[in-house]
C-alpha positions as CSV (number, residue, x, y, z in Angstrom):
1,X,-21.4,6.3,-72.8
2,X,-19.6,8.2,-70.0
3,X,-20.5,11.8,-70.0
4,X,-17.5,13.9,-68.5
5,X,-17.8,17.7,-68.5
6,X,-19.5,17.8,-71.8
7,X,-17.3,15.3,-73.7
8,X,-18.9,11.8,-74.5
9,X,-16.2,9.0,-74.1
10,X,-17.3,5.5,-75.4
11,X,-16.3,2.1,-74.7
12,X,-13.5,2.5,-77.4
13,X,-12.2,5.7,-76.4
14,X,-13.8,7.9,-79.0
15,X,-14.5,11.2,-78.0
16,X,-17.6,13.2,-78.8
17,X,-19.2,12.8,-82.1
18,X,-15.7,12.6,-83.7
19,X,-13.6,9.6,-84.2
20,X,-10.5,11.2,-82.0
21,X,-9.5,8.3,-79.8
22,X,-7.8,8.5,-76.4
23,X,-4.5,6.7,-77.1
24,X,-2.8,6.9,-73.9
25,X,-4.0,3.6,-72.2
26,X,-3.1,4.8,-68.7
27,X,-5.3,7.8,-69.0
28,X,-8.3,5.3,-70.3
29,X,-7.4,2.9,-67.2
30,X,-7.8,5.7,-64.9
31,X,-10.9,7.3,-66.6
32,X,-12.5,3.5,-66.2
33,X,-11.6,3.5,-62.7
34,X,-12.8,6.8,-61.7
35,X,-16.2,5.9,-63.4
36,X,-16.4,2.7,-61.4
37,X,-15.7,4.4,-58.2
38,X,-18.1,7.1,-58.7
39,X,-20.9,5.1,-60.0
40,X,-21.0,2.1,-58.1
41,X,-21.9,2.0,-54.4
42,X,-21.6,-1.3,-53.2
43,X,-17.9,-2.1,-52.3
44,X,-17.7,-5.4,-53.1
45,X,-19.2,-4.8,-56.6
46,X,-16.6,-1.8,-56.9
47,X,-13.8,-4.2,-55.9
48,X,-14.7,-6.7,-58.3
49,X,-15.1,-4.2,-61.1
50,X,-12.0,-2.9,-60.7
51,X,-10.3,-6.0,-60.3
52,X,-12.0,-6.9,-63.8
53,X,-10.6,-3.8,-65.3
54,X,-7.0,-3.9,-64.1
55,X,-7.0,-7.6,-65.7
56,X,-8.8,-6.6,-68.9
57,X,-6.5,-3.5,-69.3
58,X,-3.5,-5.7,-68.5
59,X,-4.7,-8.2,-71.4
60,X,-5.7,-5.6,-73.7
61,X,-2.4,-3.5,-73.3
62,X,0.2,-5.5,-72.2
63,X,1.0,-3.0,-69.1
64,X,2.1,-5.0,-66.0
65,X,-0.4,-5.6,-63.5
66,X,1.9,-4.0,-61.1
67,X,2.5,-1.1,-63.2
68,X,-1.4,-0.7,-63.2
69,X,-1.7,-1.4,-59.3
70,X,1.0,1.5,-58.9
71,X,-1.0,3.8,-61.0
72,X,-4.2,3.1,-58.8
73,X,-2.2,3.7,-55.8
74,X,-0.8,7.0,-56.9
75,X,-4.0,8.1,-58.3
76,X,-5.7,7.2,-54.8
77,X,-2.9,9.3,-53.0
78,X,-3.7,12.2,-55.3
79,X,-7.2,12.3,-54.9
80,X,-7.0,11.9,-51.0
81,X,-4.7,15.0,-51.1
82,X,-7.0,17.0,-53.1
83,X,-10.2,16.0,-51.0
84,X,-8.1,16.8,-47.7
85,X,-7.1,20.2,-49.2
86,X,-10.8,21.1,-50.2
87,X,-11.9,20.1,-46.7
88,X,-9.4,22.4,-45.0
89,X,-10.3,25.4,-47.4
90,X,-13.9,24.6,-46.7
91,X,-13.4,24.7,-43.0
92,X,-11.4,27.8,-43.4
93,X,-14.0,29.5,-45.3
94,X,-16.7,28.3,-42.6
95,X,-14.4,29.9,-39.7
96,X,-13.9,33.1,-42.1
97,X,-17.7,33.5,-42.1
98,X,-18.7,33.2,-38.4
């Protein structure tokens, strides 16, 4: 099970102790890829798991691989922008306290 900010999400997309399901397949895919990238340290294993996730999601949902790849590119770009902003704000705060 994946625990994320107080909610448990199982492999079937069920949230918490209820049977509410994450129906948005793109969101489920993003959550899976984030979990892979935050828990697996080895780059080769991370790459293989991500490739498997893409193929499995494509097979189970019918979402084209090109669309899943595009989603990963957009997600990666957004994460980089957020990380850069946090680093910039952190540097500004450090300068402020000097």
